[in-house]
C-alpha positions as CSV (number, residue, x, y, z in Angstrom):
1,M,62.7,17.4,28.6
2,T,61.4,14.3,30.4
3,A,62.7,13.4,33.8
4,E,62.7,9.9,35.2
5,I,60.3,9.5,38.0
6,I,61.8,7.7,41.0
7,N,60.3,6.4,44.1
8,L,62.4,7.8,47.0
9,R,61.2,5.1,49.4
10,R,62.5,2.3,47.1
11,V,65.8,4.1,46.6
12,R,66.2,4.6,50.4
13,R,65.4,0.9,51.1
14,A,67.7,-0.3,48.3
15,K,70.5,1.8,49.8
16,E,69.9,0.4,53.3
17,R,69.7,-3.1,52.0
18,A,73.1,-2.7,50.3
19,E,74.7,-1.3,53.4
20,R,73.3,-4.2,55.5
21,E,74.7,-6.7,53.0
22,K,78.1,-5.0,53.0
23,Q,78.2,-5.2,56.8
24,A,77.1,-8.8,56.7
25,N,79.9,-9.7,54.3
26,E,82.4,-8.0,56.6
27,N,81.1,-9.9,59.6
28,R,81.3,-13.2,57.6
29,A,84.9,-12.5,56.7
30,T,85.8,-11.7,60.3
31,H,83.8,-14.2,62.3
32,G,82.6,-16.8,59.9
33,R,83.9,-20.3,59.7
34,T,82.6,-23.1,57.6
35,L,80.9,-26.1,59.1
36,A,83.9,-28.2,58.1
37,E,86.3,-25.9,59.9
38,R,84.3,-25.9,63.1
39,R,84.1,-29.7,63.0
40,K,87.8,-30.0,62.4
41,V,88.6,-27.8,65.3
42,R,86.2,-29.7,67.5
43,A,87.8,-33.0,66.5
44,E,91.3,-31.7,67.2
45,Q,90.2,-30.5,70.7
46,K,88.7,-33.9,71.5
47,A,91.8,-35.7,70.3
48,A,94.0,-33.4,72.5
49,K,91.8,-34.0,75.5
50,R,91.8,-37.7,74.9
51,H,95.6,-37.7,74.6
52,L,96.0,-35.8,77.9
53,D,93.5,-38.1,79.7
54,D,95.3,-41.2,78.4
55,H,98.6,-39.9,79.9
56,R,97.1,-38.8,83.2
57,R,98.6,-40.4,86.3
58,E,96.4,-42.2,88.8
59,D,96.9,-41.0,92.4
60,S,96.5,-44.0,94.8
């Protein structure tokens, strides 16, 4: 009967690495947006601000 020799440190590190990757994937799904999405939102905000500024009344 031969048993497989395992390095407990490697197993522990692999488990921790997998847990960190799982947490990172959850964070990406929750908080992550692509660069294109961020640029689109920023452009929409600029357009809305410009629209409001164009319709602002001048107090004289």
